[in-house]
N, C-alpha and C positions, 0 to 999 in steps of 0.2 A: 504493498498498499504507501501512497505519497501522496495524493491531493485527499482535501476535504469528502467529497461523497467516495472514496474509496473507502476511508479510514470509516464513518460510516455507516458503510456496507458490510464490511468485514466486520464488526465488529462483535453481530449477533454470533458470527463464525467462530470466530474467537472465543464467544464468552462458552458456544457448547463446547467446543475441544475442551478447554478448560472444568466443566462439569462433568463430562468424560473422563478426566485426568489425561486426558490424550496431549503426549509433548507437542508442542506448536512454537516454531521458532518466526519470529515476529518484526517482518525488513520494512523499515520505513526509506523509500524510496530516498524521499525529504523533497518533491518539486516545490507543494507549499512547505514553507518553514512559519510563517509567521504566526502570534501569538493565536489570532481570527479564525485560522486558516488550518492549523493544525495544533497546537501545543491544549488550547483549550479543549477539542474535541478530544482529544483524548482522555483527556478529567472525566468531560461531559459523557461521555462513552463506558466511564468505567473500566479501561482499560491500561494492561502495566505501560511500564517506559519501553519502547519494542528492543528489541535484542540488538539491533543494527542499524545504524541509521547512516545511510549513505549522503545525504547532505548535498544531493546534487544539484538542489535552487534553480534559477530561471535559465534560460537560454535560447538557441535555436534548437526547430526538430534534431538537426542531423548531432545537434551537442547533447542534448538532453537525451538521449535515445542512443547513444557512444558511449557516455558518462555510464547512463545506467546498466549497461549491457557486459561491459568491463567490472562493474563493480558488481553486481549481481553473481554470475560468474563466477568470484572469487567467493563470494557467501555461498556457493553451492555446494563448489568445491570442498571448504572446510566445513559445512554442516552436514551434508550427504542428506538430503533429507526424500523420504520417499513419495512424494509425490512437489509439486510447486503450485499453489492456489492464486490465480490472479483477478481481479475484477475491472469490466470495463472496457477502455478503451484508450489511456493515457498511454505516451511514448516510451513510461515505465510498465507499462503490462506486455508490449510487443516486445520489448525490450530480455523483460524475465519469460514471456512464452518461447524466445530462439534461443538465450542461455540455457535453457533446462531440457530443451529435445536436443541440441547438440551436445548435451551431456550425459543423453537417454533416460532423462526424469521426467515423466510424463506429470502433461498439464493439465488442470481440471480450471474451464475457467468460467467464473460467477458471473452472470448476465451473461449470456453468450445469446447469442443469433439476432441480435439487434440492429436494422438499418435504416437507414435514414436517406439511402439512395441520392445524397447531396452531394457530389464529387469534390467542392468547397469545401468540404469539412476534414481535418487533419485527419478526426478521430476515426471516420469510415474508415478509411484504410486500415487504421491500427487495427479496428474491432473484427473487420474481414480476414486477418492474416493471421490474426491471433485464434480466431474460430478455425482456422483448417492446420493449425498448430497441435492443436489441441486434442487430449485425448477422452476427457470430460466436460460435456457441454451442459454444464447447466443455464438452460432457459426459463427465466421468468413463468413465461406465455404459451400456450398453444401455438400462436402465430408465430414467436421464434423460431418453434421449435418444426414448426412447417418451414419458413425460411430456410435452417439450417440443413433441412433434410432433400430442400430444392435445391444444394447448393452441394451436395453430395458431399458433405463433413469424412473425414475418417474417423471422426471421436463419435460414442456412442451418447445418444442426447437425450437428456432429462429434463420432464417440468418440474419445476419446484417451487414457482414463487418466485417473488424479489425480498431479496433481505432488508429492503430500508423498509417494509411494513413492516417485519419485526422489530426495526429501529426505533418507528413514530410509533406502534403500540405499547411500548418498553418505556420507551422514553416521555411522551408527553404527558401521562399523573406526574410526574417529577418536575415539566416544564409548567405545569399550573399551580404548582406549588410552589417553587423557588421561584423562578423566573421574575425578576422585577423589572424586565427591560419598557414595560407598556408607562409605570408609572416616571421611570426614569427620562423617558423620551415625552410625556404629556401627552400620550396619544390617545384619540377616541376614533372616530371613522375614518380608516387610510386603507389605501390602496399598498400591497407589496411589489415591492420592484429587485430583479438581480438579474445582470446582464455579465458575459464574460467571452461568449462565445467568439473567436478570431474571427469569422466571416462577419459579426457584427463591429466590432470594436474597432478591429485594425485596418477597418476603409473607411476613411474620411466623409467621405458621401454618406454611407450609409447612418453612419453612428450621429450626425449629423440630424436627417430624417427619421430618425428614432428619439433624438433628443426634441427635436419641433412638434412631435406626434404628440407627446406626449405631453409635454406644454400644455397642448392643446383639450388636453381630457377636462382643464380646472377640476382636478381633484387630486384631494392631500394624497402624496403618494412618498413612503419610505426606501430610500434605495438602499439597499446593503450593498456595498461597494465594494466589486471585487480590487484589490493595487494595480491589476492590471488593467481595468477599465480607466480606474480612475489618473492610471498616466498617459491614457490615449484623448482622457477626457481634457488634460492640461495639453497633450501637445498640441493638439485640433483648435484649443482656444474655445472651448463648448463649454468650459466646467462654471465660466462668469453666468454663460444663457442657463446654466442647472440652476446655480444657485440663487439669481434676481429673478427665477420667474416667482418665486415666493411656494413653489409647491411641492416644490423635492429636495427633502431632507435627505445627504448625505452619511451616510454614518458608515463605520468600519463593520467586515464580515464579523455576527455575533458568534458565539459559542453557539452550540449546539441545540440547551435547550432555549436559552435568547431567542433562536432561529424559531424553534421550534411554536414559542406565545406568538411569535409575530406571525407565523405562519396559521395558528390555531386561528388569531382575533382578529386579522384582516378579510376586507369585507371581499376580496380578491386578489388575483397573484398576477404579478407581470413580468414572465420570463422567456430567456430564451433557455435553460437549465434542464436536462433528461430528468435529473435526479427529483427538481422540484417537482415538476409534472406527474413522480410517481408517490411522492411523500401526499400530496393534494388529493390521492384516491386513497387513501387510507381509512380504514370503519371508523377512525376517531376523527378522522379529518374534514373529508370530506368537500372539499374545496373546488369552485371554478378559475380556471389557470387561461388565460391566454399567452399564447405563444407567439412567441416575437423573432421568428424566423419562418422561412418559408418550404419547410417541409419539419415534421418529426420523425426520429426511429420508435415512440411509442404512440402510435397509433390506435391500440388497445383505451388508454385515456381518452382520446377523441369519440371511440365509439360509446364508451359509456359515459360520455356528458359530461367528464369533469374538463380535457381541454377543448379549447378552439385555437387553433392556428390561425394568425393574424396576417401574420408576414409582417416584413419591416417599409411600406410605402409610405409617406405620412399623409398620404392624399386619401387612405382608406382605412389605414388600421386604426386609427380613434376611433372612426365610425364604428368600426365593427365592436370595440369594444363599447362605449357606449351602448349601443342595441345589446349585447351580451349583457351586459348588467342591468339592463332593465328585466329581464326574462329571470323567474324563479329559478332557485336553486332546491332542487329536492332534497328534502331531508336524507334521506338513506338511499344510496346506491350501491351495487355491488364491485368489489375494491375488486381491478381485474390485474392485480399483480399478486393473489392469494389472502391469504387468512394470517400471517406473523408467523408461520412456521417453517419458512424456506430455510434455515440455516439446521434447521435441527432434522430433513428430510438431504440436504447435500451431506451434510456428516452422518446420516444411516446410511447413503449410498456408499460411501468410502471407506466405513468399517466393516460394511460388508461384501469388499468388492475382494474378491480371492487374489486378484495382481497385486494389488498393493499390501493384503496380508503375505501374499509370499515373497514380497519386497521388504517387509519388514521383518522376516524372520531370518529371511540374508543378512538385513546388517546384525540383527543382534547376536545369529550364531553365523559368524565368516567360516567359509571353508578353508582346512589347515593348508 
């Protein structure tokens, strides 16, 4: 794990391993290294300190991928795990999968089979290649499993649900009890905004269009701003427009419990995040999300009515959002990403697999 979403989604699996007293080496690749994006998430998820932190940090795609590949390979040679679990679609996920298979170590891809078919997204390449390198493909939904099978992946596909639902259902009661962020920010009614995708924030024209469109909503917005997005807003001279609108409050990325409280109490969500599209569907959450992208790899959230893809055209998306805000949200909807037992199902599959058992036995009793 190396980013905020990976930490959150891997935490339930780590806890399940610990509950069963299964040895688990926790490797933090360190792409996200700030307090809000990493350290506080470990605390809020009640995760122990990682066994290793590669401290990769930021950099170009090639730089991040290369640093992670070399660092992860060294750790795999030292630790000699029975399996390597990766989650999602970051550069480090691709590096870990490559490093593992070249050493003959099986890879399990958690959250396998997601596709946006938007080739501007670097993540689309990472997730596709990782799926075809993996021996165990833990698909969150039947739709994801169908995609994997249509691509003739070599690994075995299992439908498990998404571990982010485990995380939300476990942590939301604590967030409601402990978080004081609403009082600290003096919030009443508000929309919650996150924005970080490269295809949105690295293009000055698209980012300006998003800012223009958001200010036209005439709604109070709390913007949990990724450091990358803040840097681009400043680089493209857009931060003054954001602040002078009087509508958008920019805050640092909050800890997980504080973020869940914002998600729980906002009126609607505006985001380009995939994980938030999933979190909003959790049975205890049930929010409507307006997706500031041209496509999504979570079509299940669209089908269930939780997500609406509104694009980034400032001449269109504000009207779509305002229209969507006027329609009522059903109080109860089925969560398309499971009921909160994905981690248990994943660990069940691994511990019952003869291949993993055989590797474990060989490691404990090497031949003379």
